ZANULO-767160 format. One record per atom (N, C-alpha, C): x, y, z. Coordinates in steps of 0.05 Angstrom, whole numbers, padded with zeros to 5 digits, always signed. Last residue first. Layout:
% residues N
XYZ;...
***
This chain:
% residues 287
-00188+00832+00654;-00199+00818+00677;-00229+00816+00678;-00163+00854+00611;-00176+00872+00629;-00187+00858+00654;-00140+00810+00584;-00124+00834+00589;-00136+00851+00611;-00181+00773+00581;-00155+00765+00593;-00139+00790+00601;-00221+00802+00554;-00226+00793+00582;-00199+00785+00595;-00197+00808+00505;-00205+00832+00521;-00208+00824+00550;-00194+00755+00488;-00169+00770+00493;-00175+00795+00510;-00249+00743+00484;-00232+00727+00501;-00206+00742+00508;-00269+00780+00446;-00279+00780+00474;-00259+00766+00493;-00215+00806+00406;-00238+00789+00410;-00246+00790+00440;-00198+00872+00388;-00193+00849+00404;-00218+00832+00407;-00173+00924+00353;-00193+00904+00351;-00184+00879+00367;-00162+00993+00362;-00153+00966+00368;-00177+00947+00367;-00189+01041+00356;-00176+01029+00333;-00168+01000+00337;-00240+01079+00371;-00228+01055+00381;-00215+01040+00358;-00265+01119+00345;-00240+01126+00359;-00225+01102+00370;-00313+01102+00327;-00291+01102+00308;-00264+01108+00321;-00349+01059+00370;-00338+01085+00364;-00314+01083+00345;-00397+01012+00346;-00371+01018+00359;-00361+01045+00351;-00464+01003+00361;-00444+01012+00342;-00419+01021+00356;-00482+00943+00397;-00481+00972+00394;-00460+00980+00374;-00509+00884+00365;-00488+00898+00379;-00491+00928+00377;-00544+00853+00337;-00553+00862+00363;-00532+00878+00378;-00517+00837+00291;-00539+00856+00288;-00548+00868+00315;-00481+00796+00300;-00471+00824+00302;-00493+00844+00300;-00485+00739+00335;-00501+00756+00317;-00493+00785+00320;-00464+00702+00368;-00448+00709+00345;-00462+00728+00326;-00472+00718+00439;-00478+00702+00415;-00460+00713+00392;-00460+00751+00481;-00465+00723+00487;-00472+00706+00463;-00448+00801+00462;-00474+00797+00475;-00480+00769+00481;-00395+00845+00459;-00403+00817+00458;-00428+00813+00474;-00376+00895+00465;-00389+00889+00440;-00399+00861+00437;-00350+00900+00513;-00376+00912+00511;-00390+00906+00485;-00301+00873+00503;-00319+00864+00524;-00347+00874+00521;-00285+00863+00433;-00283+00876+00459;-00304+00865+00478;-00326+00856+00374;-00301+00855+00388;-00302+00870+00415;-00369+00858+00340;-00371+00839+00363;-00345+00839+00379;-00364+00889+00295;-00382+00898+00316;-00384+00880+00340;-00351+00836+00252;-00353+00865+00255;-00373+00872+00276;-00321+00779+00282;-00343+00791+00266;-00345+00821+00272;-00254+00763+00279;-00275+00774+00296;-00296+00787+00278;-00208+00710+00272;-00226+00729+00259;-00249+00737+00278;-00148+00712+00312;-00172+00698+00303;-00191+00718+00291;-00104+00737+00336;-00105+00734+00307;-00129+00720+00296;-00095+00749+00389;-00095+00720+00382;-00096+00716+00351;-00091+00808+00381;-00074+00792+00398;-00073+00763+00389;-00126+00832+00346;-00099+00843+00347;-00080+00826+00364;-00166+00791+00305;-00161+00801+00332;-00131+00809+00334;-00183+00809+00239;-00167+00793+00257;-00163+00806+00284;-00251+00818+00221;-00224+00830+00225;-00209+00813+00244;-00304+00804+00175;-00288+00799+00198;-00262+00814+00198;-00370+00801+00152;-00345+00816+00151;-00329+00812+00177;-00399+00738+00137;-00397+00762+00154;-00370+00775+00150;-00398+00691+00108;-00413+00713+00098;-00413+00738+00114;-00400+00642+00161;-00392+00651+00134;-00409+00675+00126;-00374+00616+00221;-00394+00632+00207;-00383+00641+00180;-00347+00549+00225;-00345+00579+00228;-00367+00593+00212;-00381+00495+00257;-00370+00507+00233;-00368+00537+00237;-00380+00436+00296;-00383+00465+00294;-00369+00475+00269;-00367+00384+00302;-00389+00390+00284;-00393+00420+00280;-00330+00381+00342;-00320+00377+00314;-00342+00384+00293;-00360+00381+00387;-00346+00406+00380;-00336+00405+00351;-00376+00326+00387;-00396+00348+00384;-00383+00374+00375;-00327+00300+00393;-00343+00295+00369;-00364+00317+00365;-00312+00319+00444;-00296+00325+00420;-00312+00321+00395;-00353+00298+00476;-00347+00327+00476;-00332+00335+00451;-00348+00244+00467;-00372+00257+00457;-00368+00288+00457;-00300+00231+00494;-00301+00229+00465;-00325+00244+00453;-00318+00239+00547;-00296+00254+00536;-00296+00255+00506;-00357+00199+00550;-00365+00227+00553;-00343+00245+00542;-00328+00152+00545;-00346+00159+00523;-00355+00189+00525;-00302+00145+00594;-00287+00155+00571;-00304+00164+00548;-00313+00143+00653;-00333+00149+00632;-00319+00160+00607;-00270+00132+00686;-00294+00115+00687;-00314+00119+00665;-00228+00167+00670;-00223+00141+00683;-00246+00122+00682;-00248+00214+00650;-00235+00195+00632;-00232+00167+00644;-00265+00242+00695;-00285+00231+00676;-00273+00210+00659;-00216+00257+00719;-00235+00240+00734;-00256+00227+00715;-00194+00287+00678;-00179+00264+00689;-00197+00245+00704;-00232+00327+00671;-00231+00306+00651;-00213+00282+00659;-00223+00358+00718;-00249+00347+00712;-00247+00323+00693;-00169+00373+00715;-00178+00357+00738;-00205+00343+00731;-00171+00403+00668;-00153+00380+00670;-00163+00361+00692;-00205+00444+00685;-00213+00426+00663;-00197+00401+00663;-00175+00469+00724;-00200+00457+00731;-00210+00437+00710;-00131+00487+00694;-00127+00468+00715;-00153+00454+00723;-00157+00524+00660;-00144+00501+00649;-00140+00479+00670;-00171+00563+00696;-00193+00548+00683;-00181+00522+00671;-00124+00560+00750;-00134+00570+00725;-00157+00553+00715;-00106+00580+00815;-00119+00560+00799;-00129+00572+00773;-00089+00618+00849;-00069+00609+00829;-00081+00587+00811;-00128+00627+00884;-00123+00649+00865;-00103+00640+00843;-00174+00575+00899;-00147+00585+00899;-00143+00606+00877;-00222+00552+00897;-00222+00579+00908;-00194+00591+00907;-00216+00500+00881;-00230+00518+00862;-00229+00547+00872;-00154+00469+00890;-00177+00482+00903;-00190+00502+00884;-00127+00407+00873;-00132+00434+00864;-00157+00445+00879;-00113+00355+00881;-00115+00372+00905;-00120+00402+00898;-00109+00330+00833;-00131+00322+00850;-00134+00340+00874;-00071+00336+00795;-00088+00359+00800;-00110+00353+00819;-00003+00319+00791;-00030+00310+00797;-00047+00334+00806;+00036+00348+00740;+00031+00344+00768;+00002+00336+00772;+00046+00312+00679;+00038+00336+00694;+00033+00328+00723;+00101+00279+00652;+00076+00276+00668;+00070+00302+00683;+00126+00270+00591;+00126+00290+00613;+00100+00287+00627;+00162+00219+00561;+00136+00228+00569;+00139+00247+00593;+00209+00196+00550;+00203+00219+00534;+00176+00232+00543;+00213+00150+00578;+00232+00171+00585;+00227+00196+00570;+00175+00117+00554;+00169+00129+00580;+00188+00151+00588;+00176+00087+00509;+00178+00116+00506;+00174+00131+00532;+00215+00026+00502;+00193+00042+00512;+00198+00072+00509;+00240+00001+00438;+00242+00007+00467;+00220+00025+00476;+00175-00020+00440;+00202-00030+00443;+00222-00014+00426;+00116-00001+00477;+00133-00001+00453;+00161-00012+00460;+00090+00004+00525;+00088-00021+00511;+00106-00023+00487;+00092+00054+00546;+00106+00033+00561;+00106+00007+00547;+00059+00083+00513;+00087+00091+00515;+00104+00070+00529;+00008+00062+00521;+00023+00055+00497;+00053+00061+00499;-00006+00089+00568;-00003+00060+00568;+00014+00051+00544;-00010+00141+00549;+00009+00135+00570;+00015+00105+00571;-00051+00135+00511;-00024+00143+00502;-00003+00136+00523;-00093+00122+00545;-00085+00103+00525;-00057+00109+00515;-00100+00169+00574;-00091+00145+00588;-00082+00123+00569;-00118+00203+00533;-00092+00208+00545;-00082+00182+00559;-00148+00170+00476;-00149+00182+00502;-00121+00185+00514;-00152+00185+00408;-00139+00169+00428;-00139+00184+00455;-00167+00216+00366;-00185+00194+00373;-00173+00176+00394;-00127+00254+00356;-00153+00263+00365;-00172+00241+00375;-00076+00252+00337;-00082+00235+00361;-00110+00241+00372;-00072+00288+00295;-00071+00260+00289;-00078+00242+00313;-00096+00344+00280;-00093+00331+00306;-00094+00301+00302;-00076+00403+00244;-00085+00375+00245;-00078+00362+00271;-00085+00461+00208;-00082+00450+00236;-00092+00422+00235;-00054+00496+00154;-00070+00474+00164;-00064+00467+00193;-00059+00567+00149;-00042+00543+00149;-00058+00521+00162;-00087+00613+00157;-00078+00607+00130;-00060+00583+00128;-00109+00622+00205;-00082+00634+00200;-00072+00628+00172;-00154+00592+00210;-00158+00620+00203;-00131+00635+00198;-00135+00528+00181;-00141+00546+00203;-00145+00575+00192;-00158+00473+00146;-00145+00499+00144;-00154+00517+00166;-00161+00414+00189;-00167+00430+00166;-00152+00456+00166;-00193+00385+00246;-00172+00383+00225;-00181+00401+00202;-00211+00421+00306;-00218+00406+00281;-00195+00406+00262;-00201+00454+00348;-00204+00426+00354;-00209+00409+00329;-00195+00507+00330;-00180+00498+00353;-00181+00468+00358;-00231+00519+00291;-00202+00519+00284;-00185+00506+00306;-00280+00515+00316;-00276+00502+00290;-00247+00500+00282;-00272+00549+00363;-00270+00520+00365;-00267+00506+00338;-00280+00603+00365;-00255+00594+00353;-00253+00563+00352;-00325+00615+00393;-00326+00619+00364;-00302+00607+00350;-00310+00612+00445;-00324+00589+00434;-00326+00591+00404;-00281+00646+00478;-00271+00641+00450;-00285+00616+00438;-00291+00655+00531;-00303+00672+00512;-00293+00669+00483;-00273+00618+00568;-00258+00643+00565;-00268+00662+00544;-00306+00575+00561;-00308+00590+00586;-00294+00617+00584;-00287+00558+00511;-00315+00567+00513;-00318+00584+00538;-00236+00541+00524;-00239+00563+00505;-00267+00575+00506;-00249+00499+00560;-00233+00521+00568;-00237+00545+00550;-00278+00462+00529;-00291+00476+00551;-00276+00500+00561;-00237+00449+00491;-00264+00457+00483;-00278+00472+00505;-00193+00432+00521;-00192+00456+00505;-00219+00467+00498;-00212+00383+00540;-00205+00404+00558;-00205+00431+00544;-00217+00356+00491;-00241+00361+00507;-00236+00383+00528;-00164+00354+00476;-00183+00370+00459;-00209+00375+00474;-00144+00320+00515;-00134+00348+00513;-00153+00365+00497;-00171+00273+00503;-00174+00285+00529;-00166+00315+00528;-00153+00261+00452;-00181+00266+00456;-00186+00281+00482;-00089+00297+00449;-00106+00273+00450;-00135+00281+00452;-00046+00336+00410;-00069+00336+00429;-00085+00310+00427;-00001+00348+00381;-00002+00323+00395;-00025+00321+00414;-00010+00377+00317;-00010+00380+00346;-00013+00352+00358;+00022+00397+00260;+00011+00374+00273;+00013+00377+00303;+00008+00444+00211;+00019+00441+00238;+00006+00416+00251;+00025+00446+00141;+00006+00442+00163;+00022+00439+00189;+00064+00460+00106;+00037+00459+00096;+00017+00458+00119;+00120+00505+00116;+00104+00481+00124;+00076+00483+00113;+00160+00543+00107;+00145+00532+00085;+00129+00507+00091;+00183+00568+00149;+00196+00544+00140;+00180+00530+00118;+00149+00609+00161;+00176+00616+00152;+00191+00592+00141;+00104+00580+00179;+00103+00595+00153;+00130+00601+00143;+00123+00559+00228;+00114+00541+00206;+00113+00555+00179;+00134+00606+00256;+00156+00588+00250;+00148+00569+00227;+00081+00626+00261;+00102+00642+00247;+00125+00624+00239;+00056+00587+00291;+00047+00592+00264;+00068+00607+00248;+00086+00593+00339;+00086+00567+00324;+00077+00571+00295;+00071+00644+00354;+00099+00638+00348;+00101+00613+00332;+00016+00637+00364;+00025+00656+00344;+00054+00651+00335;+00018+00598+00406;+00006+00592+00380;+00015+00611+00358;+00045+00628+00446;+00056+00603+00437;+00045+00596+00409;+00010+00670+00456;+00036+00676+00444;+00049+00650+00433;-00032+00639+00479;-00036+00654+00454;-00010+00661+00440;-00008+00619+00525;-00018+00601+00504;-00022+00615+00478;+00001+00668+00552;+00024+00651+00545;+00016+00631+00523;-00052+00685+00559;-00033+00701+00544;-00010+00684+00534;-00072+00644+00592;-00083+00649+00566;-00065+00665+00548;-00041+00648+00639;-00040+00623+00624;-00050+00628+00595;-00059+00699+00655;-00030+00694+00650;-00027+00669+00632;-00113+00690+00663;-00104+00709+00643;-00075+00704+00635;-00111+00654+00706;-00123+00645+00681;-00114+00663+00658;-00090+00687+00745;-00074+00664+00736;-00085+00654+00710;-00101+00757+00728;-00107+00732+00742;-00090+00710+00731;-00084+00804+00700;-00100+00806+00725;-00105+00780+00740;-00016+00811+00679;-00043+00801+00674;-00058+00799+00701;+00037+00822+00690;+00018+00844+00691;-00011+00836+00686;+00066+00776+00683;+00060+00784+00710;+00040+00806+00712;+00071+00776+00627;+00055+00756+00640;+00047+00764+00668;+00106+00822+00623;+00080+00820+00609;+00061+00800+00623;+00151+00807+00652;+00135+00831+00660;+00107+00830+00648;+00168+00763+00622;+00161+00760+00650;+00144+00783+00660;+00179+00789+00574;+00158+00768+00575;+00149+00764+00603;+00221+00822+00590;+00196+00834+00580;+00173+00814+00581;+00259+00784+00603;+00249+00803+00623;+00223+00815+00615;+00267+00760+00553;+00257+00744+00576;+00246+00762+00597;+00289+00804+00526;+00264+00792+00517;+00251+00775+00539;+00336+00812+00553;+00316+00833+00554;+00289+00822+00546;+00362+00764+00538;+00357+00770+00566;+00335+00791+00569;+00365+00769+00483;+00348+00748+00494;+00342+00754+00523;+00362+00839+00463;+00376+00814+00470;+00356+00794+00481;+00337+00874+00407;+00334+00866+00435;+00348+00840+00440;+00338+00886+00354;+00363+00890+00368;+00361+00881+00398;+00288+00883+00332;+00305+00859+00329;+00331+00862+00345;+00234+00906+00371;+00257+00913+00355;+00276+00888+00355;+00161+00914+00375;+00187+00900+00379;+00209+00911+00362;+00125+00971+00402;+00131+00952+00381;+00158+00939+00384;+00113+00972+00474;+00121+00984+00449;+00125+00963+00428;+00052+00952+00509;+00081+00948+00502;+00088+00962+00477;-00001+00944+00524;+00015+00965+00537;+00045+00962+00533;-00029+00911+00494;-00017+00899+00518;+00000+00919+00533;-00042+00942+00452;-00065+00933+00468;-00055+00920+00494;+00007+00948+00428;-00004+00971+00443;-00027+00962+00461;+00015+00903+00398;+00028+00905+00424;+00018+00928+00441;-00017+00865+00359;-00022+00892+00368;-00010+00896+00397;+00024+00827+00317;+00009+00828+00342;+00007+00857+00350;+00059+00822+00276;+00031+00820+00269;+00013+00818+00294;+00113+00820+00288;+00102+00846+00281;+00072+00845+00273;+00146+00787+00340;+00127+00785+00319;+00114+00812+00313;+00177+00788+00385;+00188+00800+00361;+00169+00799+00337;+00154+00758+00423;+00153+00787+00427;+00165+00802+00403;+00166+00706+00413;+00140+00716+00403;+00138+00746+00406;+00212+00697+00441;+00215+00704+00412;+00188+00713+00400;+00196+00680+00490;+00201+00708+00487;+00206+00717+00458;+00196+00625+00487;+00170+00639+00483;+00174+00669+00479;+00255+00604+00451;+00240+00611+00475;+00214+00626+00469;+00270+00547+00410;+00269+00575+00415;+00253+00580+00441;+00292+00500+00362;+00287+00506+00390;+00288+00536+00394;+00278+00451+00313;+00283+00479+00319;+00276+00484+00348;+00298+00395+00274;+00289+00406+00299;+00296+00436+00301;+00279+00344+00228;+00292+00370+00232;+00280+00383+00257;+00288+00272+00236;+00272+00297+00233;+00290+00322+00237;+00318+00228+00247;+00313+00234+00219;+00300+00262+00215;+00324+00214+00301;+00345+00231+00288;+00338+00240+00260;+00294+00201+00353;+00283+00205+00326;+00301+00224+00310;+00327+00196+00397;+00308+00174+00391;+00297+00177+00362;+00356+00242+00397;+00371+00217+00397;+00352+00194+00388;+00316+00280+00401;+00333+00280+00378;+00348+00253+00375;+00296+00268+00452;+00279+00264+00429;+00296+00263+00403;+00339+00282+00483;+00330+00254+00483;+00312+00248+00460;+00340+00337+00474;+00362+00320+00464;+00355+00291+00464;+00294+00352+00501;+00295+00355+00472;+00317+00338+00460;+00311+00344+00553;+00289+00327+00543;+00289+00328+00512;+00348+00385+00557;+00357+00357+00559;+00336+00338+00548;+00315+00429+00554;+00334+00424+00533;+00344+00395+00533;+00289+00425+00603;+00274+00423+00579;+00292+00417+00555;+00332+00434+00637;+00319+00408+00638;+00302+00404+00613;+00343+00487+00623;+00363+00467+00620;+00351+00439+00619;+00297+00513+00639;+00303+00511+00610;+00324+00490+00604;+00302+00509+00694;+00279+00496+00680;+00285+00492+00651;+00347+00541+00701;+00347+00513+00709;+00325+00497+00695;+00329+00592+00684;+00351+00578+00670;+00351+00548+00676;+00260+00607+00678;+00283+00602+00695;+00304+00585+00680;+00219+00606+00642;+00236+00630+00642;+00261+00626+00659;+00189+00558+00598;+00199+00566+00624;+00218+00590+00621;+00176+00543+00548;+00156+00559+00562;+00166+00569+00589;+00210+00536+00489;+00214+00537+00518;+00192+00555+00531;+00189+00497+00437;+00188+00524+00448;+00190+00523+00478;+00208+00461+00383;+00208+00460+00412;+00210+00489+00422;+00185+00431+00326;+00190+00457+00338;+00187+00454+00369;+00204+00390+00273;+00196+00390+00301;+00204+00417+00314;+00183+00377+00213;+00200+00398+00226;+00190+00401+00254;+00180+00321+00172;+00172+00334+00197;+00193+00354+00206;+00156+00305+00111;+00180+00314+00124;+00172+00330+00148;+00119+00247+00093;+00120+00275+00103;+00147+00281+00115;+00091+00207+00043;+00114+00212+00061;+00113+00242+00069;+00035+00167+00035;+00046+00193+00031;+00068+00198+00052;+00039+00099+00014;+00033+00119+00035;+00048+00145+00028;+00012+00043-00019;+00028+00068-00020;+00019+00087+00002;+00017-00024+00000;+00000+00000+00000;+00018+00025+00000;
***
């Protein structure tokens, strides 16, 4: 049987700011390179996203980027940006948004046709409820489904039909095993819903970890249902200045969103407001 061959460009983005954490992350990357030497690898820090010129940095209270900035300065700016967010959920959301924008930029610069995400069924279910709770339910057709994304590059999820627990089990059954390449997240069973450091992501992880154990069909149904969602067509849209997702005219910002996707019910936006942000990004920045 003939199979299509793909050339993989593996992108590793350091999410940690501390040198010790980055060193451990780099060691893990070296183990991947040793195990899968055929592929091309790139490594960079999340602070490299601060050099992107397609993000509205003014909305984040930051000056436009300059290429002359050192890595140390970039790390400091990233730390200051994340720390300025009003809540733990906002900090997590901004970091995730910058990660996606940087990943898309790297893919386009290297002429990639599509980005392959390692999200399992469990992860996609977590993302579905997280994005909905944060006001980005409109983005689910691109966030959880295979196909061309709103960024003009394909998003694909080859592990979308496999539960997290199945992947963990499989990693120990292969020869040689993949267990030394698996990063286990800290157990979330002790997360308190009242903690100021708890994010919506943490709560969703905790919820689906418990559901997956005894009711895996519920997890799969969440993903299958969200996969049926389709983006609105025929409406005039503008890219959000931060996440880059399309925003229907008149629905951007906290006060322009009425809980639905119908722009006819929105108040007319003042011409003096030049920055366009989706509801989710507006909420993350302003709390």
